[in-house]
C-alpha positions as CSV (number, residue, x, y, z in Angstrom):
1,X,-17.3,-57.8,29.2
2,X,-19.1,-54.5,30.2
3,X,-15.5,-52.8,29.5
4,X,-15.2,-54.4,25.8
5,X,-18.6,-52.6,25.0
6,X,-17.7,-49.6,26.1
7,X,-14.2,-49.0,24.7
8,X,-15.8,-50.1,20.9
9,X,-17.9,-47.0,21.5
10,X,-15.7,-44.6,22.6
11,X,-13.0,-45.7,19.6
12,X,-15.9,-45.3,17.2
13,X,-17.0,-41.9,18.6
14,X,-12.7,-40.8,18.4
15,X,-12.7,-42.1,14.5
16,X,-15.7,-40.6,13.8
17,X,-14.4,-37.1,15.4
18,X,-11.5,-37.2,13.4
19,X,-13.1,-37.9,10.0
20,X,-15.9,-35.1,10.7
21,X,-12.5,-32.8,11.1
22,X,-10.7,-34.0,8.5
23,X,-13.9,-33.4,5.8
24,X,-13.6,-29.8,7.6
25,X,-10.2,-29.1,6.1
26,X,-10.5,-30.7,3.3
27,X,-13.6,-28.3,1.3
28,X,-11.8,-25.2,-0.2
29,X,-12.8,-21.8,0.3
30,X,-15.1,-20.3,-2.7
31,X,-12.8,-18.1,-4.5
32,X,-13.4,-14.6,-4.0
33,X,-15.1,-12.4,-6.2
34,X,-13.5,-9.7,-8.7
35,X,-15.3,-6.0,-7.8
36,X,-17.1,-5.4,-10.2
37,X,-16.4,-2.2,-12.7
38,X,-19.3,0.7,-12.3
39,X,-20.1,3.5,-14.0
40,X,-18.6,6.2,-12.1
41,X,-15.0,3.4,-11.6
42,X,-14.0,3.7,-14.9
43,X,-11.6,1.0,-16.1
44,X,-8.4,3.2,-16.8
45,X,-7.8,4.0,-13.0
46,X,-4.4,6.1,-13.8
47,X,-4.7,9.0,-11.4
48,X,-2.9,11.1,-13.7
49,X,-4.5,10.8,-16.6
50,X,-6.1,13.5,-18.4
51,X,-9.6,14.0,-18.2
52,X,-12.1,13.4,-21.5
53,X,-14.7,15.7,-22.5
54,X,-17.2,14.2,-20.5
55,X,-15.6,13.8,-17.5
56,X,-15.1,17.7,-17.3
57,X,-18.5,18.6,-17.9
58,X,-19.6,16.0,-14.8
59,X,-17.1,18.0,-13.1
60,X,-18.5,21.2,-13.8
61,X,-22.3,19.9,-12.8
62,X,-20.5,18.9,-9.6
63,X,-19.2,22.3,-9.5
64,X,-21.7,24.8,-10.2
65,X,-24.3,22.4,-8.3
66,X,-22.0,23.1,-5.0
67,X,-21.9,26.9,-6.1
68,X,-25.8,26.8,-6.4
69,X,-26.9,25.6,-3.4
70,X,-25.3,26.8,-1.0
71,X,-27.0,27.7,1.3
72,X,-25.6,30.1,4.6
73,X,-22.3,28.9,3.3
74,X,-21.2,32.3,2.3
75,X,-17.5,34.3,2.4
76,X,-16.4,36.7,-0.3
77,X,-14.0,34.2,-1.1
78,X,-16.2,31.7,-2.3
79,X,-18.6,33.9,-3.5
80,X,-15.8,35.2,-5.7
81,X,-15.0,31.7,-6.5
82,X,-18.7,30.6,-7.5
83,X,-19.4,33.4,-9.2
84,X,-16.1,32.9,-11.7
85,X,-16.7,29.3,-12.0
86,X,-21.0,30.2,-12.7
87,X,-19.9,32.5,-15.4
88,X,-17.3,30.2,-17.0
89,X,-19.5,27.6,-17.1
90,X,-22.5,28.7,-18.2
91,X,-23.5,28.8,-22.0
92,X,-21.7,26.7,-23.8
93,X,-19.0,25.6,-21.3
94,X,-15.6,27.5,-21.8
95,X,-14.3,26.6,-18.8
96,X,-14.6,22.6,-19.8
97,X,-12.3,23.2,-23.2
98,X,-10.0,26.1,-21.6
99,X,-9.2,24.8,-18.3
100,X,-10.6,21.7,-17.3
101,X,-9.6,19.2,-20.5
102,X,-5.8,20.8,-20.6
103,X,-5.3,20.4,-16.8
104,X,-7.2,18.8,-14.6
105,X,-6.5,14.9,-14.4
106,X,-8.3,12.1,-12.4
107,X,-7.1,12.6,-9.0
108,X,-7.9,16.1,-9.1
109,X,-11.7,15.4,-10.2
110,X,-11.9,12.7,-7.3
111,X,-10.9,15.4,-5.1
112,X,-14.0,17.7,-6.3
113,X,-16.6,14.4,-6.2
114,X,-15.3,14.2,-2.2
115,X,-15.7,17.9,-1.8
116,X,-18.2,18.6,0.4
117,X,-18.9,22.5,-0.3
118,X,-17.5,25.5,-2.3
119,X,-14.8,25.6,0.4
120,X,-13.4,21.9,-0.3
121,X,-13.3,22.7,-3.5
122,X,-11.4,26.1,-4.0
123,X,-9.0,23.9,-1.5
124,X,-8.9,20.8,-4.5
125,X,-8.7,23.9,-7.2
126,X,-5.2,25.1,-5.8
127,X,-4.0,22.1,-6.1
128,X,-4.4,21.6,-10.0
129,X,-1.6,21.8,-12.0
130,X,-2.1,24.5,-14.0
131,X,1.5,24.5,-15.7
132,X,1.8,22.0,-18.0
């Protein structure tokens, strides 16, 4: 008699375990959410698209800030480049319409935005294709 009591308990535990395992695998994972487009991440992320006037004005402000806040990062090359950039961006900001809009692309602005100092920005500036 004892055997009959033990067997049903074991088989019910196995059946219960199988039901629990089947239940775990039947729930589909929640759908992944699409990343939201933010103000700093344009909907049009074509890396070769030309910059708009507002993109160039923002880039200009980034360059001016980097040049004005260089601290002890001084060299004649950086001083010359920063002097030229500051002069071109003062007043009406001729650099925006004369250099940035005709030549700079999204990938160029991305390089400048990721640069940590004026020297790195100078490297980005050297890569801009001004032949077009």
